[in-house]
C-alpha beads as a LAMMPS data file, in Angstrom:
LAMMPS data file: protein, C-alpha beads

174 atoms
173 bonds

1 atom types
1 bond types

-500.0 500.0 xlo xhi
-500.0 500.0 ylo yhi
-500.0 500.0 zlo zhi

Masses

1 110.0

Atoms # bond

1 1 1 216.677 -309.289 0.728
2 1 1 215.337 -307.466 -2.430
3 1 1 217.301 -304.999 -3.952
4 1 1 214.641 -302.215 -3.360
5 1 1 215.022 -302.547 0.104
6 1 1 217.557 -301.606 2.643
7 1 1 219.063 -303.415 5.365
8 1 1 216.709 -302.125 7.695
9 1 1 213.635 -302.936 5.857
10 1 1 212.800 -299.420 4.664
11 1 1 212.140 -298.702 0.647
12 1 1 215.544 -298.400 -1.519
13 1 1 214.336 -294.791 -2.520
14 1 1 214.771 -293.264 1.000
15 1 1 217.947 -290.785 0.584
16 1 1 219.434 -292.256 3.991
17 1 1 222.129 -289.516 4.505
18 1 1 219.007 -286.935 4.397
19 1 1 216.955 -288.699 6.581
20 1 1 219.732 -288.546 9.224
21 1 1 219.880 -284.749 8.660
22 1 1 216.469 -284.694 9.052
23 1 1 216.491 -286.652 12.327
24 1 1 219.528 -284.611 13.944
25 1 1 218.008 -281.216 12.950
26 1 1 214.867 -282.022 14.300
27 1 1 216.036 -283.342 17.454
28 1 1 218.148 -279.886 17.726
29 1 1 215.359 -277.997 17.037
30 1 1 213.282 -279.781 19.740
31 1 1 216.596 -279.686 22.124
32 1 1 216.681 -275.920 21.689
33 1 1 213.164 -275.508 23.049
34 1 1 213.871 -277.577 25.910
35 1 1 213.053 -280.660 24.914
36 1 1 215.100 -283.809 25.865
37 1 1 217.398 -284.317 23.002
38 1 1 217.996 -288.419 23.056
39 1 1 213.896 -288.367 23.032
40 1 1 213.556 -286.219 20.081
41 1 1 216.090 -288.069 18.267
42 1 1 213.901 -291.226 19.116
43 1 1 210.678 -290.012 17.751
44 1 1 212.008 -288.677 14.659
45 1 1 213.444 -291.790 14.017
46 1 1 210.233 -293.959 15.011
47 1 1 208.232 -291.174 12.698
48 1 1 210.853 -291.932 10.012
49 1 1 209.846 -295.493 9.992
50 1 1 207.207 -297.133 8.138
51 1 1 206.471 -299.615 10.680
52 1 1 206.764 -299.987 14.583
53 1 1 210.395 -300.421 16.069
54 1 1 211.604 -302.314 19.229
55 1 1 214.367 -300.541 21.255
56 1 1 217.424 -302.477 19.823
57 1 1 216.257 -301.338 16.383
58 1 1 215.991 -297.787 17.632
59 1 1 219.370 -297.943 18.991
60 1 1 220.947 -299.473 15.868
61 1 1 219.507 -296.743 13.691
62 1 1 220.942 -294.320 15.775
63 1 1 224.054 -295.998 16.985
64 1 1 223.366 -295.617 20.327
65 1 1 223.064 -297.586 23.538
66 1 1 219.640 -299.600 24.512
67 1 1 220.160 -297.792 27.742
68 1 1 219.845 -293.946 25.788
69 1 1 216.813 -295.360 24.013
70 1 1 214.794 -296.995 27.275
71 1 1 214.971 -293.751 29.333
72 1 1 213.756 -291.682 26.041
73 1 1 210.692 -294.442 25.095
74 1 1 209.704 -293.758 28.885
75 1 1 209.787 -290.254 28.476
76 1 1 207.918 -290.079 25.183
77 1 1 204.873 -293.021 25.946
78 1 1 204.718 -290.744 29.497
79 1 1 203.424 -287.915 26.964
80 1 1 201.770 -289.892 24.538
81 1 1 204.060 -289.468 21.614
82 1 1 205.005 -292.818 21.458
83 1 1 202.565 -295.902 22.109
84 1 1 204.154 -299.396 23.043
85 1 1 203.145 -302.328 21.920
86 1 1 203.957 -305.893 22.880
87 1 1 206.017 -308.270 20.394
88 1 1 203.435 -311.547 20.312
89 1 1 205.417 -314.359 21.954
90 1 1 208.270 -311.884 23.115
91 1 1 209.252 -309.767 26.069
92 1 1 210.218 -307.372 23.774
93 1 1 208.158 -304.403 22.797
94 1 1 207.592 -301.948 19.827
95 1 1 206.918 -298.717 19.418
96 1 1 205.174 -296.530 17.019
97 1 1 203.611 -292.883 16.545
98 1 1 199.937 -292.755 17.678
99 1 1 197.444 -290.880 14.936
100 1 1 198.005 -287.199 15.238
101 1 1 200.431 -286.971 17.886
102 1 1 200.828 -283.249 17.186
103 1 1 197.313 -282.641 18.151
104 1 1 197.018 -285.079 21.073
105 1 1 199.909 -283.255 22.486
106 1 1 199.277 -279.775 21.701
107 1 1 195.904 -279.579 22.153
108 1 1 194.035 -282.319 24.120
109 1 1 197.043 -282.154 26.861
110 1 1 195.627 -278.679 28.335
111 1 1 195.478 -280.034 31.558
112 1 1 198.571 -277.923 32.505
113 1 1 196.765 -274.846 31.509
114 1 1 193.823 -275.266 33.913
115 1 1 196.640 -276.126 36.673
116 1 1 198.435 -272.548 35.499
117 1 1 195.038 -271.058 35.633
118 1 1 194.119 -272.337 38.960
119 1 1 197.270 -271.576 40.696
120 1 1 197.746 -267.961 38.906
121 1 1 194.275 -267.271 40.466
122 1 1 195.179 -267.796 44.110
123 1 1 198.032 -265.337 43.207
124 1 1 195.484 -262.931 42.064
125 1 1 193.381 -263.025 45.044
126 1 1 196.715 -263.550 47.466
127 1 1 198.013 -259.939 45.669
128 1 1 194.622 -258.207 45.806
129 1 1 193.821 -258.527 42.358
130 1 1 195.127 -255.437 39.900
131 1 1 194.869 -253.230 42.884
132 1 1 198.975 -253.208 42.639
133 1 1 201.442 -253.806 40.221
134 1 1 202.152 -257.404 41.122
135 1 1 198.696 -258.235 41.011
136 1 1 198.236 -256.809 37.860
137 1 1 201.009 -258.718 36.522
138 1 1 199.577 -262.102 37.855
139 1 1 196.100 -261.211 37.000
140 1 1 197.537 -260.858 33.078
141 1 1 199.309 -264.234 33.389
142 1 1 196.064 -265.833 34.197
143 1 1 194.250 -264.148 31.666
144 1 1 196.610 -264.911 29.348
145 1 1 196.611 -269.025 30.217
146 1 1 192.458 -268.568 29.887
147 1 1 192.846 -267.320 26.289
148 1 1 195.564 -269.461 25.204
149 1 1 193.216 -272.671 26.432
150 1 1 189.955 -271.213 24.729
151 1 1 191.872 -270.454 21.476
152 1 1 193.200 -274.136 21.892
153 1 1 190.059 -275.527 22.146
154 1 1 188.793 -273.693 18.890
155 1 1 192.054 -274.662 17.162
156 1 1 191.427 -277.928 17.733
157 1 1 187.829 -278.005 16.419
158 1 1 189.423 -276.169 13.023
159 1 1 192.369 -279.033 12.984
160 1 1 189.895 -281.681 12.883
161 1 1 187.540 -279.802 10.236
162 1 1 190.880 -279.251 8.064
163 1 1 192.017 -282.913 8.829
164 1 1 188.626 -284.522 7.999
165 1 1 188.795 -281.916 4.618
166 1 1 192.280 -283.103 3.548
167 1 1 191.627 -286.893 4.101
168 1 1 194.448 -287.500 6.217
169 1 1 194.011 -290.356 8.414
170 1 1 191.108 -291.056 11.378
171 1 1 189.149 -289.056 13.289
172 1 1 191.562 -286.386 15.122
173 1 1 191.992 -286.728 18.934
174 1 1 191.001 -290.289 18.932

Bonds

1 1 1 2
2 1 2 3
3 1 3 4
4 1 4 5
5 1 5 6
6 1 6 7
7 1 7 8
8 1 8 9
9 1 9 10
10 1 10 11
11 1 11 12
12 1 12 13
13 1 13 14
14 1 14 15
15 1 15 16
16 1 16 17
17 1 17 18
18 1 18 19
19 1 19 20
20 1 20 21
21 1 21 22
22 1 22 23
23 1 23 24
24 1 24 25
25 1 25 26
26 1 26 27
27 1 27 28
28 1 28 29
29 1 29 30
30 1 30 31
31 1 31 32
32 1 32 33
33 1 33 34
34 1 34 35
35 1 35 36
36 1 36 37
37 1 37 38
38 1 38 39
39 1 39 40
40 1 40 41
41 1 41 42
42 1 42 43
43 1 43 44
44 1 44 45
45 1 45 46
46 1 46 47
47 1 47 48
48 1 48 49
49 1 49 50
50 1 50 51
51 1 51 52
52 1 52 53
53 1 53 54
54 1 54 55
55 1 55 56
56 1 56 57
57 1 57 58
58 1 58 59
59 1 59 60
60 1 60 61
61 1 61 62
62 1 62 63
63 1 63 64
64 1 64 65
65 1 65 66
66 1 66 67
67 1 67 68
68 1 68 69
69 1 69 70
70 1 70 71
71 1 71 72
72 1 72 73
73 1 73 74
74 1 74 75
75 1 75 76
76 1 76 77
77 1 77 78
78 1 78 79
79 1 79 80
80 1 80 81
81 1 81 82
82 1 82 83
83 1 83 84
84 1 84 85
85 1 85 86
86 1 86 87
87 1 87 88
88 1 88 89
89 1 89 90
90 1 90 91
91 1 91 92
92 1 92 93
93 1 93 94
94 1 94 95
95 1 95 96
96 1 96 97
97 1 97 98
98 1 98 99
99 1 99 100
100 1 100 101
101 1 101 102
102 1 102 103
103 1 103 104
104 1 104 105
105 1 105 106
106 1 106 107
107 1 107 108
108 1 108 109
109 1 109 110
110 1 110 111
111 1 111 112
112 1 112 113
113 1 113 114
114 1 114 115
115 1 115 116
116 1 116 117
117 1 117 118
118 1 118 119
119 1 119 120
120 1 120 121
121 1 121 122
122 1 122 123
123 1 123 124
124 1 124 125
125 1 125 126
126 1 126 127
127 1 127 128
128 1 128 129
129 1 129 130
130 1 130 131
131 1 131 132
132 1 132 133
133 1 133 134
134 1 134 135
135 1 135 136
136 1 136 137
137 1 137 138
138 1 138 139
139 1 139 140
140 1 140 141
141 1 141 142
142 1 142 143
143 1 143 144
144 1 144 145
145 1 145 146
146 1 146 147
147 1 147 148
148 1 148 149
149 1 149 150
150 1 150 151
151 1 151 152
152 1 152 153
153 1 153 154
154 1 154 155
155 1 155 156
156 1 156 157
157 1 157 158
158 1 158 159
159 1 159 160
160 1 160 161
161 1 161 162
162 1 162 163
163 1 163 164
164 1 164 165
165 1 165 166
166 1 166 167
167 1 167 168
168 1 168 169
169 1 169 170
170 1 170 171
171 1 171 172
172 1 172 173
173 1 173 174
């Protein structure tokens, strides 16, 4: 092993203590808004690695069981926050961050807004629109979700332009 690499194959110039604090602080911040903490720990462990990691490597870095990692990677792959790739000639998989995952999750996954809008629209009809206080509240909720969806689409356009202007990675959003 080169003196310029750590035992995990990462460059020696990394501050492992600060990296650990980054992972744990981000995991706590995500957990504070309802994201599963182990999934957040796995996400930021993979994000901070230069190369894809196996579940065993993730577990080793976090000092947790493979079972804990298994549930977390399943959660993260369902939300397209991690990509699973098979290891050639092995039954193991490696996990990596997709290109531009924040864009993907935040902007392109607006299906739930459409669902909220549809359900709220039915509620508005059931409550006779703005003709009652309850109908007004539900109408306001529906209108807010319509606004958010429209703004996210606009935000996505601006993000793609900014990303292209700053030369980051490939095309945003795939």
